[in-house]
C-alpha positions in Angstrom: 264.7 -69.6 -106.5 267.5 -67.4 -107.2 265.6 -65.8 -110.1 262.6 -65.1 -107.8 264.8 -63.6 -105.1 266.4 -61.3 -107.7 263.0 -59.9 -108.9 262.0 -59.4 -105.4 265.0 -57.2 -104.7 264.2 -54.9 -107.6 260.6 -54.2 -106.6 261.3 -51.6 -103.8 263.0 -49.4 -106.4 260.3 -49.6 -109.0 257.4 -48.4 -106.8 259.0 -45.1 -105.6 259.9 -44.3 -109.2 256.3 -44.9 -110.4 254.9 -42.9 -107.5 257.3 -40.0 -108.2 256.4 -40.0 -111.8 252.7 -40.0 -111.0 253.1 -37.1 -108.6 255.2 -35.2 -111.1 252.4 -35.6 -113.7 249.8 -34.4 -111.2 251.8 -31.4 -110.0 252.8 -30.5 -113.5 249.2 -30.6 -114.7 248.2 -28.5 -111.7 251.0 -26.0 -112.4 250.0 -25.8 -116.0 246.3 -25.2 -115.1 247.3 -22.6 -112.5 249.6 -20.9 -115.0 246.9 -20.8 -117.6 244.4 -19.5 -115.0 246.9 -16.8 -113.8 247.5 -15.8 -117.4 243.8 -15.5 -118.0 243.4 -13.4 -114.8 246.3 -11.1 -115.8 244.7 -10.7 -119.2 241.4 -9.7 -117.5 243.3 -7.3 -115.3 245.0 -5.6 -118.2 241.8 -5.5 -120.1 240.1 -3.8 -117.1 242.9 -1.3 -116.9 242.5 -0.5 -120.6 238.8 0.0 -120.2 239.3 2.3 -117.2 241.8 4.5 -119.1 239.4 4.7 -122.0 236.6 5.8 -119.7 234.6 2.6 -120.0 234.3 2.3 -116.2 231.5 -0.3 -116.1 233.4 -2.7 -118.3 236.5 -2.1 -116.2 234.5 -2.8 -113.0 233.2 -6.1 -114.5 236.7 -7.3 -115.4 238.1 -6.5 -111.9 235.2 -8.2 -110.2 235.7 -11.4 -112.4 239.4 -11.5 -111.3 238.3 -11.2 -107.6 235.7 -13.9 -108.0 238.5 -16.3 -108.8 241.2 -14.8 -106.7 239.6 -12.9 -103.8 243.0 -11.9 -102.5 244.3 -10.4 -105.7 245.8 -7.1 -104.5 246.0 -5.3 -107.9 242.4 -6.2 -108.8 241.1 -5.1 -105.5 243.0 -1.8 -105.7 241.9 -1.2 -109.3 238.2 -1.9 -108.4 238.4 0.6 -105.6 239.8 3.2 -108.0 237.1 2.5 -110.6 234.3 2.7 -108.1 235.6 6.2 -107.0 235.7 7.1 -110.7 232.1 5.9 -111.1 231.1 8.1 -108.2 232.8 11.1 -109.8 231.4 10.4 -113.2 227.9 10.1 -111.7 228.3 13.7 -110.4 229.5 14.9 -113.8 226.5 13.3 -115.4 224.2 14.8 -112.8 225.6 18.3 -113.5 225.1 17.8 -117.2 221.4 16.9 -116.6 220.9 20.1 -114.7 222.5 21.9 -117.6 220.0 20.3 -120.0 217.2 21.6 -117.7 218.8 25.1 -117.9 219.5 24.9 -114.2 223.1 26.1 -114.7 223.7 27.3 -111.2 222.9 24.0 -109.6 225.0 22.1 -112.2 228.0 24.4 -111.5 227.5 24.0 -107.8 227.8 20.2 -108.2 230.9 20.6 -110.3 232.4 23.0 -107.7 232.0 20.3 -105.1 233.5 17.7 -107.4 236.5 19.9 -108.1 237.3 19.8 -104.3 237.0 16.0 -104.2 239.2 15.5 -107.3 241.9 17.8 -105.9 242.9 14.9 -103.6 243.2 12.4 -106.5 246.4 11.7 -108.6 247.3 9.6 -111.6 246.5 9.3 -115.3 243.0 7.7 -114.6 241.9 10.7 -112.5 243.5 13.2 -114.9 241.0 12.0 -117.5 238.2 12.6 -115.1 239.6 16.0 -114.2 239.6 16.8 -117.9 236.0 15.8 -118.2 235.1 17.9 -115.2 236.8 20.9 -116.7 235.1 20.4 -120.1 231.6 20.1 -118.6 232.3 23.1 -116.3 233.2 25.1 -119.4 230.1 24.0 -121.2 227.8 25.1 -118.4 229.7 28.3 -117.8 229.4 29.3 -121.5 225.6 28.9 -121.2 225.5 30.8 -117.9 228.0 33.7 -118.6 225.5 36.4 -119.8 226.6 39.7 -118.2 228.1 38.1 -115.2 231.6 39.4 -114.9 232.7 36.6 -112.5 231.4 34.0 -115.0 233.3 35.7 -117.8 236.5 35.6 -115.8 235.8 31.9 -115.1 235.6 31.4 -118.9 239.1 32.8 -119.3 240.5 30.6 -116.6 238.8 27.5 -118.1 240.2 28.3 -121.6 243.7 28.5 -120.1 243.2 25.0 -118.7 241.5 23.4 -121.7 243.9 24.7 -124.3 246.6 22.3 -122.9 244.3 19.2 -123.5 244.6 17.3 -126.7 241.4 15.3 -127.0 239.0 16.1 -129.8 236.3 17.2 -127.2 238.8 19.5 -125.5 239.8 21.1 -128.8 236.1 21.7 -129.7 235.3 23.1 -126.3 238.3 25.4 -126.4 237.1 26.8 -129.7 233.6 27.4 -128.2 235.2 29.1 -125.2 237.3 31.3 -127.5 234.3 32.3 -129.6 232.4 33.2 -126.4 235.3 35.2 -125.0 235.7 37.1 -128.3 231.9 37.6 -128.4 231.9 39.1 -124.8 234.9 41.3 -125.3 233.4 42.6 -128.5 230.1 43.5 -126.8 231.8 45.0 -123.8 234.1 47.0 -126.1 231.2 48.3 -128.1 229.4 49.4 -124.9 232.4 51.4 -123.7 232.9 52.9 -127.2 229.3 54.1 -127.2 230.0 55.8 -123.9 233.2 57.4 -125.2 235.2 55.4 -122.6 238.0 54.8 -125.1 240.6 53.3 -122.7 238.2 50.6 -121.5 237.0 49.9 -125.1 240.5 49.5 -126.4 241.4 47.2 -123.5 238.4 44.9 -124.4 239.2 44.7 -128.1 242.9 44.0 -127.3 241.8 41.2 -125.0 239.8 39.7 -127.8 242.7 40.0 -130.2 245.0 38.2 -127.8 242.8 35.1 -128.5 242.5 35.7 -132.3 245.0 38.4 -133.6 243.6 38.3 -137.1 240.0 38.8 -136.2 238.8 41.4 -138.7 235.9 42.6 -136.7 238.0 43.3 -133.6 240.7 45.0 -135.7 238.1 47.3 -137.2 236.7 48.2 -133.8 240.2 48.8 -132.5 240.8 51.3 -135.4 237.4 52.8 -134.7 238.5 53.5 -131.1 241.5 55.4 -132.4 239.5 57.5 -134.9 236.6 58.2 -132.5 239.1 59.2 -129.7 240.7 61.8 -132.0 237.3 63.2 -133.1 236.0 63.2 -129.6 239.1 65.0 -128.2 238.8 67.7 -131.0 235.1 68.2 -130.0 236.1 68.3 -126.4 238.6 71.0 -127.1 236.0 73.0 -129.0 233.6 72.6 -126.1 236.3 73.6 -123.6 237.3 76.7 -125.6 233.6 77.6 -125.9 233.1 77.1 -122.2 236.1 79.2 -121.3 234.9 82.0 -123.6 231.5 81.8 -122.1 233.0 81.8 -118.6 235.1 84.9 -119.4 232.0 86.7 -120.9 230.0 85.8 -117.7 232.8 87.0 -115.5 232.9 90.3 -117.4 229.2 90.6 -117.2 229.2 90.0 -113.4 231.8 92.7 -112.9 230.8 95.3 -115.4 227.1 94.8 -116.3 225.4 92.9 -113.5 223.3 95.8 -112.3 220.5 97.0 -114.5 218.5 100.1 -113.3 214.8 99.5 -113.7 213.1 102.6 -112.2 214.0 105.9 -110.4 211.2 108.2 -109.1 210.9 111.1 -106.8 208.3 113.3 -105.0 208.2 115.9 -102.2 207.1 114.6 -98.9 206.6 117.2 -96.2 209.3 119.5 -97.5 211.8 116.6 -98.2 212.7 115.2 -101.6 211.9 111.5 -101.5 213.9 109.5 -104.2 213.4 105.8 -104.7 213.9 103.1 -107.4 214.7 99.5 -108.3 217.6 97.7 -109.9 218.0 94.1 -111.1 220.9 91.6 -110.9 221.2 90.4 -114.5 224.5 88.6 -113.9 225.1 85.0 -113.0 226.6 85.4 -109.5 225.3 87.0 -106.3 226.2 90.6 -105.8 226.3 92.8 -102.7 227.2 96.3 -101.4 225.3 97.9 -104.3 225.7 101.7 -104.4 223.5 103.8 -106.6 224.8 107.3 -107.8 222.1 109.6 -109.1 222.0 113.3 -110.1 219.2 115.8 -109.4 218.3 118.5 -112.0 216.2 121.7 -111.9 213.7 122.9 -114.4 216.4 124.5 -116.6 218.4 121.2 -116.7 221.0 122.3 -114.3 222.5 119.6 -112.1 221.7 120.6 -108.6 223.5 117.8 -106.7 224.7 114.2 -106.8 223.8 111.7 -104.1 224.7 108.1 -103.3 222.5 105.5 -101.6 222.6 101.8 -101.2 220.3 99.0 -102.2 218.5 97.8 -99.1 218.9 94.1 -100.0 222.2 92.9 -98.5 222.8 90.2 -101.2 221.1 90.3 -104.5 220.8 86.9 -106.2 220.8 86.5 -110.0 217.4 87.7 -111.5 216.4 89.3 -108.2 215.3 92.9 -107.9 216.6 95.3 -105.2 215.1 98.5 -103.8 216.8 101.8 -102.9 215.5 105.1 -101.4 216.7 108.3 -99.9 215.3 111.6 -98.4 217.1 114.9 -99.1 216.6 118.5 -98.2 216.7 120.6 -101.3 215.3 124.2 -101.6 215.4 124.3 -105.4 212.6 122.9 -107.6 213.5 119.4 -108.8 212.1 118.3 -112.2 214.4 115.3 -113.0 216.4 112.6 -111.2 218.8 110.3 -113.2 220.9 107.4 -112.2 224.4 108.1 -113.5 226.5 105.3 -112.0 226.4 102.2 -109.8 228.9 100.0 -108.1 228.8 96.5 -106.5 230.8 93.6 -105.2 230.6 90.1 -106.8 230.3 87.1 -104.5 
């Protein structure tokens, strides 16, 4: 009796202990399962972030979606998924521009990249920096193909090179080298064009620009030296031409002032008791002349000079190679057998 009563009194203590132990096991198992599940999700999250930074956006999207399937309210996974989806949108535009480039439709490809540049300007962070680098590299590739003789496109090449030379990826290094080759190629062609036109300052500037990208380029160094030598030779020839032109100008000026008038004819006859004298002169100079006075002498049959007379050319202004006419009537009682022009004067216009 007493033994039975003692066992009965211990029973209320045993049941709570057993219940607590069972609950502890259940909660502990749940905690372990939850911890393992959380660890798996965190691993997926980290893997997705790694894929995103490596540019494998579809794999990153897959991992973030898996996390959200199990934890729909997982803030980091939702945020990362949104970022990756924006990245996929941007990458799609880059790929589209590249396809236009493959079709040789460079303007359309560059137009898409211009729009993308404006969108990317609002994005920050390492993930978007990688996309910005890809955007710059693809822009450079299309611009290289499209540059031709377009000065604006060439200036764009220079700006792109300045951006890309700060990148360290293998693709960036290779693209920078392509840009540098294209810049040097263009500066060389432009410099040669100016050199052929004897525009030495412009030619030298182009070759110096090319050398700023590759100071030891033998081709550019040779052209730079050629500019120096051709400039000296050209200036010597120019001085010779100038001296010759000055000499010719002085000779022409002397001609215009001392030999511009050339007598062509002088004739005479009696007309109703008057001596009619007439003739022609020519302007053999290079400038117009005016106020032309003809001095002529009249001789008798014994060669004696009877008189000297002066008359003017009727043409007011005589242009180069033009002929002017003069005439005069005189009253002379003696017999005239000879008339001779002895002098002439004029003004140079």
